[in-house]
Residue frames as qw, qx, qy, qz and C-alpha x, y, z in Angstrom:
[[0.745, 0.365, 0.233, -0.508, 12.09, 48.92, -12.16],
 [0.587, 0.578, -0.521, -0.225, 14.43, 47.75, -14.94],
 [0.006, 0.374, -0.902, 0.216, 16.08, 45.26, -12.56],
 [0.576, 0.103, 0.644, -0.493, 12.69, 43.82, -11.60],
 [0.751, 0.511, -0.058, -0.415, 11.68, 43.43, -15.25],
 [0.401, 0.559, -0.724, -0.049, 14.97, 41.70, -16.02],
 [0.262, -0.220, 0.869, -0.359, 14.47, 39.34, -13.06],
 [0.718, 0.296, 0.401, -0.486, 11.00, 38.39, -14.36],
 [0.657, 0.597, -0.357, -0.291, 12.41, 37.83, -17.86],
 [0.163, 0.475, -0.857, 0.117, 15.14, 35.56, -16.50],
 [0.480, -0.035, 0.748, -0.457, 12.64, 33.66, -14.40],
 [0.777, 0.431, 0.157, -0.431, 10.41, 33.01, -17.43],
 [0.513, 0.615, -0.582, -0.141, 13.40, 31.99, -19.56],
 [0.118, -0.355, 0.890, -0.261, 14.50, 29.51, -16.87],
 [0.653, 0.154, 0.574, -0.469, 11.03, 27.97, -16.76],
 [0.741, 0.555, -0.148, -0.346, 10.93, 27.55, -20.56],
 [0.317, 0.568, -0.759, 0.022, 14.36, 25.90, -20.59],
 [0.360, -0.202, 0.826, -0.383, 13.37, 23.54, -17.76],
 [0.752, 0.318, 0.383, -0.431, 10.26, 22.41, -19.62],
 [0.648, 0.635, -0.334, -0.257, 11.99, 22.07, -22.99],
 [0.411, 0.486, -0.760, 0.132, 14.86, 19.97, -21.66],
 [0.795, -0.325, -0.495, -0.133, 12.84, 18.05, -19.07],
 [0.312, 0.149, -0.585, 0.734, 14.53, 19.74, -16.12],
 [0.330, -0.681, -0.652, 0.058, 12.43, 20.35, -13.04],
 [0.008, 0.702, 0.004, 0.712, 11.61, 23.90, -12.12],
 [0.369, -0.073, -0.694, 0.614, 12.75, 24.41, -8.51],
 [0.258, -0.059, 0.194, -0.944, 10.11, 27.10, -8.01],
 [0.701, -0.116, -0.436, -0.552, 7.38, 24.69, -9.10],
 [0.645, -0.066, -0.736, 0.194, 8.66, 22.01, -6.76],
 [0.200, -0.075, -0.574, 0.790, 8.53, 24.38, -3.81],
 [0.393, -0.269, -0.230, -0.849, 4.92, 25.40, -4.59],
 [0.458, -0.123, 0.607, -0.638, 2.09, 24.55, -2.19],
 [0.173, -0.047, -0.943, -0.281, 0.82, 21.05, -2.97],
 [0.053, 0.435, 0.797, -0.416, -2.13, 21.37, -0.58],
 [0.270, 0.531, 0.049, -0.802, -3.34, 24.47, -2.40],
 [0.298, 0.247, -0.722, -0.573, -3.21, 22.58, -5.69],
 [0.105, -0.193, -0.973, 0.069, -5.04, 19.60, -4.12],
 [0.151, 0.490, 0.550, -0.660, -7.71, 21.93, -2.70],
 [0.321, 0.466, -0.226, -0.793, -8.31, 23.50, -6.11],
 [0.224, 0.100, -0.890, -0.384, -8.87, 20.03, -7.60],
 [0.198, 0.195, 0.849, -0.449, -11.77, 19.21, -5.27],
 [0.485, 0.454, 0.199, -0.720, -14.50, 20.96, -7.26],
 [0.465, 0.414, -0.605, -0.496, -13.67, 18.81, -10.30],
 [0.359, 0.095, -0.928, 0.010, -14.20, 15.50, -8.51],
 [0.622, -0.499, -0.535, -0.280, -16.63, 13.58, -6.31],
 [0.468, -0.802, 0.118, -0.352, -16.92, 14.21, -2.52],
 [0.939, -0.238, -0.055, 0.244, -14.47, 11.41, -1.66],
 [0.578, 0.476, -0.135, 0.649, -11.63, 13.68, -2.83],
 [0.224, -0.770, 0.148, -0.579, -12.44, 16.13, -0.04],
 [0.861, -0.496, 0.081, -0.082, -12.13, 13.38, 2.59],
 [0.873, 0.129, -0.030, 0.469, -8.76, 12.36, 1.12],
 [0.260, 0.685, -0.112, 0.671, -7.63, 16.01, 1.10],
 [0.495, -0.742, 0.135, -0.432, -8.62, 16.50, 4.76],
 [0.941, -0.308, 0.062, 0.125, -6.88, 13.30, 5.84],
 [0.743, 0.318, -0.048, 0.587, -3.70, 14.20, 3.95],
 [0.006, 0.772, -0.108, 0.627, -3.77, 17.74, 5.35],
 [0.725, -0.643, 0.128, -0.212, -4.04, 16.29, 8.86],
 [0.953, -0.030, 0.021, 0.299, -1.20, 13.87, 8.08],
 [0.594, 0.344, -0.040, 0.726, 1.22, 16.63, 6.95],
 [0.301, -0.596, -0.400, 0.627, -0.08, 19.11, 9.56],
 [0.240, 0.894, 0.289, -0.244, -1.30, 21.53, 6.91],
 [0.065, 0.843, -0.399, -0.355, 2.01, 22.01, 5.07],
 [0.766, -0.006, 0.581, 0.275, 3.41, 20.19, 2.04],
 [0.230, 0.682, -0.371, -0.587, 5.24, 21.19, -1.14],
 [0.877, 0.402, -0.163, -0.207, 5.44, 19.23, -4.40],
 [0.328, 0.622, -0.685, 0.190, 9.10, 18.58, -3.63],
 [0.368, -0.336, 0.741, -0.450, 8.11, 16.60, -0.51],
 [0.886, 0.161, 0.133, -0.413, 5.88, 14.18, -2.45],
 [0.269, 0.504, -0.814, -0.105, 8.11, 11.11, -2.62],
 [0.667, -0.067, -0.727, -0.149, 7.82, 7.35, -2.06],
 [0.315, -0.054, -0.737, 0.596, 8.62, 7.55, 1.64],
 [0.267, 0.044, 0.268, -0.925, 6.00, 10.23, 2.37],
 [0.650, 0.006, -0.393, -0.650, 3.36, 8.37, 0.36],
 [0.605, -0.062, -0.790, 0.074, 4.01, 5.08, 2.14],
 [0.117, -0.080, -0.631, 0.763, 3.74, 6.84, 5.48],
 [0.465, 0.038, 0.003, -0.885, 0.39, 8.30, 4.38],
 [0.665, -0.029, -0.670, -0.330, -0.70, 4.77, 3.45],
 [0.423, -0.115, -0.789, 0.430, 0.12, 3.62, 6.99],
 [0.146, 0.038, 0.328, -0.933, -1.68, 6.66, 8.40],
 [0.583, -0.038, -0.322, -0.744, -4.87, 5.73, 6.53],
 [0.610, -0.083, -0.786, -0.045, -4.86, 2.21, 7.95],
 [0.388, -0.345, -0.674, 0.526, -5.17, 3.61, 11.48],
 [0.011, -0.225, -0.046, -0.973, -6.84, 6.99, 10.80],
 [0.128, 0.416, 0.704, -0.561, -9.78, 8.22, 12.83],
 [0.212, 0.688, 0.626, 0.299, -13.01, 9.32, 11.17],
 [0.215, 0.284, 0.024, 0.934, -13.21, 13.04, 10.45],
 [0.361, -0.385, -0.090, -0.845, -16.71, 13.73, 11.72],
 [0.839, -0.382, -0.144, -0.361, -17.61, 10.77, 13.91],
 [0.522, -0.602, 0.591, -0.125, -16.05, 8.59, 16.59],
 [0.907, 0.034, 0.416, 0.058, -14.03, 5.53, 15.70],
 [0.282, -0.445, 0.609, 0.593, -11.57, 4.65, 12.96],
 [0.607, 0.454, -0.285, -0.587, -12.21, 4.48, 9.25],
 [0.936, 0.029, 0.340, -0.090, -12.72, 0.97, 7.86],
 [0.520, -0.286, 0.618, 0.515, -10.06, -0.82, 5.86],
 [0.456, 0.527, 0.630, 0.342, -12.29, -0.57, 2.78],
 [0.059, 0.984, 0.154, -0.070, -12.60, 3.20, 3.24],
 [0.401, -0.701, 0.418, 0.417, -8.82, 3.43, 3.63],
 [0.570, 0.089, 0.682, 0.449, -8.45, 1.42, 0.41],
 [0.329, 0.792, 0.473, 0.201, -10.78, 3.80, -1.44],
 [0.131, -0.969, 0.065, 0.198, -9.02, 6.92, -0.12],
 [0.518, -0.470, 0.552, 0.454, -5.61, 5.46, -1.00],
 [0.543, 0.371, 0.643, 0.393, -6.79, 4.63, -4.52],
 [0.172, 0.945, 0.271, 0.066, -8.04, 8.21, -4.96],
 [0.319, -0.850, 0.280, 0.312, -4.73, 9.61, -3.69],
 [0.578, -0.165, 0.639, 0.480, -2.80, 7.42, -6.11],
 [0.438, 0.688, 0.518, 0.260, -5.01, 8.73, -8.89],
 [0.035, -0.994, 0.004, 0.107, -3.94, 12.24, -7.94],
 [0.517, -0.564, 0.491, 0.416, -0.29, 11.18, -8.01],
 [0.600, 0.303, 0.610, 0.419, -0.74, 10.03, -11.61],
 [0.224, 0.922, 0.282, 0.141, -2.07, 13.48, -12.49],
 [0.321, -0.882, 0.229, 0.257, 0.90, 15.15, -10.79],
 [0.586, -0.278, 0.599, 0.469, 3.44, 13.05, -12.68],
 [0.506, 0.545, 0.576, 0.339, 1.63, 13.44, -16.00],
 [0.108, 0.968, 0.174, 0.143, 1.61, 17.22, -15.56],
 [0.603, 0.431, -0.280, 0.611, 5.27, 17.35, -14.59],
 [0.358, -0.800, 0.093, -0.473, 4.62, 18.48, -11.02],
 [0.730, -0.553, 0.401, -0.017, 6.60, 15.70, -9.33],
 [0.070, 0.664, -0.695, -0.266, 9.91, 14.14, -10.38],
 [0.016, -0.164, 0.984, 0.061, 9.10, 10.44, -10.04],
 [0.665, -0.176, -0.437, -0.579, 6.14, 8.30, -10.98],
 [0.222, -0.360, 0.755, -0.501, 5.85, 7.16, -7.36],
 [0.840, 0.024, 0.109, -0.531, 2.83, 4.97, -8.14],
 [0.751, 0.363, -0.550, -0.043, 5.20, 2.39, -9.59],
 [0.336, 0.276, -0.757, 0.488, 6.61, 1.85, -6.09],
 [0.412, -0.175, 0.440, -0.779, 3.38, 1.88, -4.04],
 [0.111, -0.160, -0.979, -0.058, 1.27, -1.10, -3.04],
 [0.440, -0.419, -0.325, -0.725, -2.51, -0.92, -2.96],
 [0.332, -0.166, 0.693, -0.618, -4.53, -1.49, 0.20],
 [0.240, -0.151, -0.916, -0.286, -6.42, -4.74, -0.22],
 [0.537, -0.292, 0.006, -0.791, -10.13, -4.57, 0.61],
 [0.197, -0.032, 0.923, -0.330, -12.00, -6.94, 2.90],
 [0.309, -0.322, -0.753, -0.483, -15.11, -8.85, 1.92],
 [0.144, 0.110, 0.567, -0.804, -17.90, -7.27, 3.95],
 [0.009, 0.520, 0.831, 0.197, -21.55, -8.22, 3.85],
 [0.058, 0.069, 0.091, -0.992, -23.36, -4.93, 3.25],
 [0.322, 0.438, 0.726, -0.421, -27.05, -4.48, 3.77],
 [0.159, -0.044, -0.528, -0.833, -29.59, -4.10, 1.00],
 [0.571, 0.081, 0.328, -0.748, -33.37, -4.14, 0.93],
 [0.274, 0.165, 0.938, 0.129, -35.33, -7.27, 0.19],
 [0.119, -0.369, -0.605, -0.695, -38.39, -7.02, -2.06],
 [0.396, -0.670, -0.628, 0.020, -40.66, -7.08, 1.00],
 [0.393, -0.537, -0.209, 0.717, -38.66, -4.30, 2.70],
 [0.126, 0.030, 0.374, 0.918, -38.82, -2.24, -0.48],
 [0.255, -0.569, -0.663, -0.414, -42.60, -2.59, -0.41],
 [0.445, -0.662, -0.478, 0.368, -42.62, -1.44, 3.22],
 [0.308, -0.312, 0.040, 0.898, -40.56, 1.66, 2.41],
 [0.029, -0.251, -0.539, -0.803, -42.84, 2.54, -0.49],
 [0.386, -0.620, -0.633, -0.258, -45.87, 2.28, 1.81],
 [0.505, -0.570, -0.388, 0.519, -44.35, 4.25, 4.73],
 [0.129, 0.964, 0.124, 0.196, -44.66, 8.06, 4.84],
 [0.654, -0.020, -0.152, 0.741, -41.47, 10.12, 5.20],
 [0.166, -0.791, -0.256, 0.530, -41.16, 13.58, 6.80],
 [0.037, 0.605, -0.395, -0.691, -39.37, 14.64, 3.63],
 [0.804, 0.419, 0.371, -0.200, -41.44, 13.30, 0.69],
 [0.480, 0.795, -0.349, -0.124, -38.74, 14.43, -1.76],
 [0.170, -0.548, 0.816, -0.077, -36.22, 12.22, 0.03],
 [0.699, 0.095, 0.674, -0.221, -38.60, 9.26, -0.20],
 [0.722, 0.660, 0.079, -0.194, -39.06, 9.78, -3.94],
 [0.263, 0.780, -0.568, -0.033, -35.30, 10.10, -4.51],
 [0.405, -0.379, 0.818, -0.153, -34.61, 6.96, -2.46],
 [0.759, 0.276, 0.560, -0.186, -37.14, 4.82, -4.29],
 [0.595, 0.775, -0.137, -0.159, -35.94, 6.21, -7.64],
 [0.003, -0.683, 0.730, 0.000, -32.39, 5.14, -6.72],
 [0.604, -0.094, 0.774, -0.163, -33.65, 1.63, -5.94],
 [0.736, 0.523, 0.402, -0.155, -35.23, 1.49, -9.40],
 [0.549, 0.826, -0.116, 0.044, -32.33, 3.00, -11.38],
 [0.862, -0.129, -0.103, 0.479, -29.12, 2.41, -9.33],
 [0.258, 0.783, -0.064, 0.563, -28.24, 6.14, -9.35],
 [0.532, -0.140, -0.476, 0.687, -25.84, 7.32, -6.66],
 [0.171, -0.812, -0.404, 0.384, -26.75, 10.21, -4.35],
 [0.241, -0.466, 0.249, 0.814, -24.28, 12.47, -6.19],
 [0.048, 0.123, 0.705, 0.697, -26.03, 11.77, -9.50],
 [0.111, -0.680, -0.724, 0.016, -29.49, 12.07, -7.94],
 [0.205, -0.726, -0.213, 0.621, -28.62, 15.54, -6.63],
 [0.107, -0.419, 0.405, 0.806, -27.35, 16.65, -10.06],
 [0.292, 0.326, 0.847, 0.301, -30.08, 15.03, -12.17],
 [0.240, 0.329, -0.041, -0.912, -31.94, 17.37, -14.53],
 [0.698, 0.433, 0.439, -0.364, -35.14, 16.75, -16.48],
 [0.499, 0.732, -0.341, -0.314, -33.11, 17.34, -19.63],
 [0.109, -0.463, 0.879, 0.035, -31.03, 14.24, -18.74],
 [0.576, 0.213, 0.761, -0.210, -34.07, 12.04, -19.34],
 [0.301, 0.475, -0.467, -0.682, -34.10, 11.31, -23.06],
 [0.896, 0.233, -0.083, -0.368, -35.44, 8.80, -25.58],
 [0.564, -0.394, 0.718, 0.106, -33.83, 5.35, -25.38],
 [0.242, 0.392, -0.693, -0.555, -32.72, 3.69, -28.62],
 [0.116, -0.097, -0.985, -0.084, -34.59, 0.47, -27.72],
 [0.352, -0.589, -0.557, -0.467, -37.76, 2.36, -26.82],
 [0.547, -0.723, -0.387, 0.168, -38.98, 4.25, -23.77],
 [0.017, -0.948, 0.185, -0.258, -36.82, 6.66, -21.78],
 [0.832, -0.081, -0.288, 0.468, -33.39, 6.60, -20.22],
 [0.322, -0.916, 0.088, 0.224, -31.14, 8.72, -18.04],
 [0.755, 0.450, -0.023, 0.476, -28.14, 9.94, -20.04],
 [0.327, -0.938, 0.110, -0.017, -25.54, 11.48, -17.70],
 [0.534, 0.488, -0.546, 0.422, -21.85, 11.79, -16.93],
 [0.735, -0.530, -0.411, 0.102, -21.46, 10.24, -13.48],
 [0.196, -0.927, 0.213, -0.237, -20.05, 12.41, -10.71],
 [0.785, -0.500, 0.351, 0.103, -17.92, 9.62, -9.27],
 [0.747, -0.047, 0.495, 0.441, -16.14, 8.34, -12.37],
 [0.163, 0.657, -0.213, -0.705, -16.79, 11.20, -14.81],
 [0.157, -0.036, 0.890, 0.426, -17.92, 8.51, -17.25],
 [0.490, 0.018, -0.304, -0.817, -20.89, 8.52, -19.60],
 [0.177, 0.104, 0.943, -0.261, -23.79, 6.39, -18.40],
 [0.484, -0.063, -0.389, -0.781, -27.09, 5.45, -20.04],
 [0.126, 0.071, 0.909, -0.391, -29.70, 3.86, -17.78],
 [0.298, -0.352, -0.670, -0.581, -33.11, 2.76, -19.11],
 [0.227, -0.026, 0.532, -0.815, -36.03, 3.92, -16.91],
 [0.006, 0.383, 0.921, 0.074, -39.27, 2.01, -16.40],
 [0.200, -0.585, -0.401, -0.676, -42.65, 3.68, -16.76],
 [0.610, -0.662, -0.428, 0.083, -43.21, 3.17, -13.02],
 [0.561, -0.306, -0.116, 0.761, -40.00, 5.07, -12.21],
 [0.120, 0.292, 0.286, 0.905, -41.05, 7.90, -14.52],
 [0.414, -0.667, -0.467, -0.407, -44.46, 8.08, -12.84],
 [0.649, -0.488, -0.390, 0.435, -42.74, 8.10, -9.44],
 [0.374, -0.271, -0.024, 0.886, -40.91, 11.36, -10.21],
 [0.289, 0.780, 0.383, -0.402, -43.80, 12.89, -12.15],
 [0.392, -0.171, 0.517, 0.742, -41.96, 13.01, -15.46],
 [0.464, 0.796, 0.341, -0.186, -43.17, 15.34, -18.20],
 [0.685, 0.278, 0.251, 0.625, -41.20, 16.19, -21.38],
 [0.096, 0.866, 0.154, 0.467, -41.97, 19.88, -20.77],
 [0.606, -0.783, -0.029, 0.135, -40.20, 20.04, -17.39],
 [0.534, 0.641, -0.288, 0.469, -36.84, 21.78, -17.07],
 [0.213, -0.734, 0.430, -0.480, -34.25, 22.15, -14.31],
 [0.012, -0.324, 0.892, -0.314, -33.42, 19.92, -11.36],
 [0.578, -0.247, -0.715, -0.306, -35.50, 16.78, -10.88],
 [0.617, -0.508, -0.546, 0.250, -34.98, 16.71, -7.10],
 [0.138, 0.602, -0.105, 0.779, -34.73, 20.45, -6.48],
 [0.485, -0.653, 0.174, -0.555, -34.34, 21.18, -2.78],
 [0.955, -0.191, -0.217, 0.066, -33.04, 17.73, -1.84],
 [0.098, -0.839, 0.485, -0.227, -30.19, 17.96, 0.69],
 [0.624, 0.271, -0.719, 0.143, -27.52, 15.34, 1.26],
 [0.064, -0.284, 0.693, -0.659, -27.72, 15.82, 5.04],
 [0.749, -0.108, 0.048, -0.652, -31.28, 14.43, 5.02],
 [0.812, 0.153, -0.558, -0.078, -29.79, 10.97, 4.43],
 [0.354, 0.189, -0.724, 0.561, -28.27, 11.13, 7.93],
 [0.227, 0.008, 0.524, -0.821, -31.37, 12.32, 9.79],
 [0.665, 0.180, 0.089, -0.719, -34.76, 12.04, 8.13],
 [0.665, 0.268, -0.633, -0.292, -33.88, 8.90, 6.18],
 [0.219, 0.141, -0.900, 0.351, -32.91, 6.93, 9.27],
 [0.377, 0.108, 0.538, -0.746, -36.18, 7.86, 10.97],
 [0.693, 0.287, -0.221, -0.623, -38.14, 6.86, 7.88],
 [0.542, 0.247, -0.801, -0.065, -36.41, 3.48, 7.69],
 [0.001, -0.042, 0.840, -0.541, -37.05, 2.81, 11.37],
 [0.521, 0.186, 0.307, -0.774, -40.70, 3.72, 11.04],
 [0.715, 0.279, -0.454, -0.452, -40.96, 1.15, 8.22],
 [0.897, -0.321, 0.251, -0.172, -39.81, -1.49, 10.70],
 [0.825, 0.446, -0.249, 0.241, -36.46, -2.06, 8.97],
 [0.646, -0.735, 0.155, 0.137, -33.58, -2.73, 11.37],
 [0.823, 0.208, 0.135, 0.511, -30.79, -3.11, 8.81],
 [0.298, -0.634, 0.098, 0.707, -28.04, -0.49, 8.55],
 [0.528, 0.629, 0.485, 0.301, -29.28, 1.23, 5.40],
 [0.190, -0.519, 0.133, 0.823, -27.44, 4.13, 3.76],
 [0.536, 0.651, -0.023, -0.537, -28.35, 5.88, 0.51],
 [0.219, 0.507, -0.772, -0.314, -25.78, 3.72, -1.26],
 [0.387, 0.029, 0.900, -0.200, -27.71, 0.66, -0.03],
 [0.634, 0.550, 0.265, -0.474, -30.38, 1.53, -2.61],
 [0.421, 0.645, -0.554, -0.314, -27.82, 1.03, -5.36],
 [0.069, -0.260, 0.960, -0.079, -26.90, -2.34, -3.86],
 [0.553, 0.282, 0.631, -0.466, -30.61, -3.14, -3.65],
 [0.613, 0.612, -0.160, -0.473, -31.00, -2.50, -7.38],
 [0.311, 0.524, -0.779, -0.150, -28.08, -4.79, -8.28],
 [0.203, -0.127, 0.932, -0.270, -29.01, -7.58, -5.88],
 [0.600, 0.371, 0.512, -0.491, -32.69, -7.69, -6.82],
 [0.577, 0.611, -0.343, -0.419, -31.79, -7.60, -10.52],
 [0.170, 0.408, -0.897, -0.021, -29.42, -10.53, -10.01],
 [0.363, 0.062, 0.839, -0.400, -32.02, -12.45, -8.00],
 [0.645, 0.503, 0.235, -0.525, -34.54, -11.88, -10.79],
 [0.817, 0.173, 0.491, 0.249, -32.15, -13.54, -13.24],
 [0.351, 0.925, -0.090, -0.114, -30.82, -10.48, -15.06],
 [0.860, 0.301, -0.111, 0.397, -27.57, -11.27, -16.89],
 [0.597, -0.581, -0.065, 0.550, -24.45, -10.12, -15.05],
 [0.414, 0.096, 0.311, 0.850, -23.16, -8.20, -18.07],
 [0.088, -0.709, -0.460, -0.527, -26.43, -6.30, -18.28],
 [0.524, -0.797, -0.256, 0.156, -26.20, -5.39, -14.59],
 [0.602, -0.279, 0.113, 0.740, -22.58, -4.29, -15.08],
 [0.235, 0.378, 0.398, 0.802, -23.65, -2.03, -17.94],
 [0.269, -0.787, -0.434, -0.346, -26.61, -0.54, -16.06],
 [0.585, -0.766, -0.121, 0.239, -24.47, 0.23, -13.02],
 [0.368, 0.875, -0.252, 0.187, -21.52, 1.53, -15.09],
 [0.755, -0.539, 0.337, 0.163, -19.06, -0.78, -13.35],
 [0.281, 0.756, -0.548, -0.222, -15.66, -0.66, -15.03],
 [0.108, 0.328, -0.938, 0.029, -14.84, -4.17, -13.84],
 [0.714, -0.198, -0.539, -0.400, -17.06, -7.25, -13.85],
 [0.459, -0.027, -0.745, 0.483, -15.44, -8.17, -10.51],
 [0.169, -0.050, 0.345, -0.922, -17.36, -5.34, -8.84],
 [0.666, -0.054, -0.250, -0.701, -20.64, -6.68, -10.22],
 [0.650, 0.018, -0.760, -0.009, -19.81, -10.23, -9.14],
 [0.010, 0.122, -0.679, 0.724, -20.02, -9.17, -5.50],
 [0.591, 0.016, 0.161, -0.790, -23.78, -9.03, -5.87],
 [0.745, 0.125, -0.587, -0.291, -23.81, -12.51, -7.36],
 [0.298, 0.139, -0.838, 0.437, -22.31, -13.83, -4.11],
 [0.364, 0.003, 0.463, -0.808, -25.32, -12.50, -2.21],
 [0.759, 0.158, -0.208, -0.596, -27.68, -14.19, -4.64],
 [0.593, 0.213, -0.776, 0.026, -25.71, -17.45, -4.36],
 [0.023, 0.073, -0.783, 0.617, -26.12, -17.36, -0.58],
 [0.585, 0.096, 0.190, -0.783, -29.84, -16.79, -1.04],
 [0.749, 0.203, -0.520, -0.355, -29.99, -19.85, -3.30],
 [0.340, 0.184, -0.860, 0.332, -28.17, -21.85, -0.65],
 [0.282, 0.022, 0.598, -0.750, -30.78, -20.89, 1.94],
 [0.698, 0.189, -0.121, -0.680, -33.57, -21.70, -0.52],
 [0.580, 0.226, -0.771, -0.132, -32.16, -25.19, -1.07],
 [0.077, 0.076, -0.852, 0.512, -32.67, -25.94, 2.64],
 [0.511, 0.027, 0.212, -0.833, -36.39, -25.27, 2.46],
 [0.846, 0.105, -0.355, -0.384, -37.09, -28.61, 0.80],
 [0.119, -0.421, 0.845, -0.307, -36.61, -31.41, 3.27],
 [0.622, -0.113, -0.725, -0.274, -37.78, -35.01, 3.79],
 [0.283, -0.137, -0.756, 0.575, -37.83, -34.54, 7.55],
 [0.274, -0.720, -0.539, -0.341, -41.24, -33.76, 8.98],
 [0.094, 0.307, -0.381, 0.867, -41.30, -30.70, 11.25],
 [0.200, -0.452, -0.809, 0.318, -43.36, -30.93, 14.44]]
């Protein structure tokens, strides 16, 4: 028993010395990186789980902190560029690969900052460039159609239309509480939350129509969309969109794009849109300006001096 206690004491002393003099603890380096990664998932948005599953597949379910080096990370980057989807047929898009790679690099920063890996490998890794892709959004007329079309899950319909009017992501819709709706400094009400994706504070003004849509009352407590399930966006939502006569490929995130695009088309200042959508970079917001510019181009063709038969 005395020998065991002495071994523990020596082990703790070694760890303290390593930390004090910036030496790396060999026991730490041989610890299970995948277990650490898995424990981080509950603190972050759902994308982290996809990155974890892809990395676990890549290393065949085994990886220590010691193995996290530049070579392994670059090989994972190459893996992502050709990786198959986890739940459906086909390969992930380049833009998805770029997002997963960015998330993984964010994790690497955490590892280095916490002294879990020897090298700041991010300094030696290149990002995956995204591709410009035209993504669908709802026109004003299509938004009217959706509002007028019944849905088998009325709660899903309300959440979808509320997203179109506020730009909230599905993760924030699912977590939204009545207590998050507070007085806005400029008058009226706003949603005051910490976003699930970026863990950043966001304040979004809400119109009276949007408040009426969800049946707002200052006395209500708890979840705004209690009972809403994410899986409904893959089944009931698609049927609802088809029944409205909309043939575009609409996802729940399309409602957020709809908000930004219609705001831009209505002449809302780009900085205001950036603030309302909590974009860290104005470049992200400018993507929606390109859509509006193309709409203007089409509008310019409507005036012609050539008589149509």
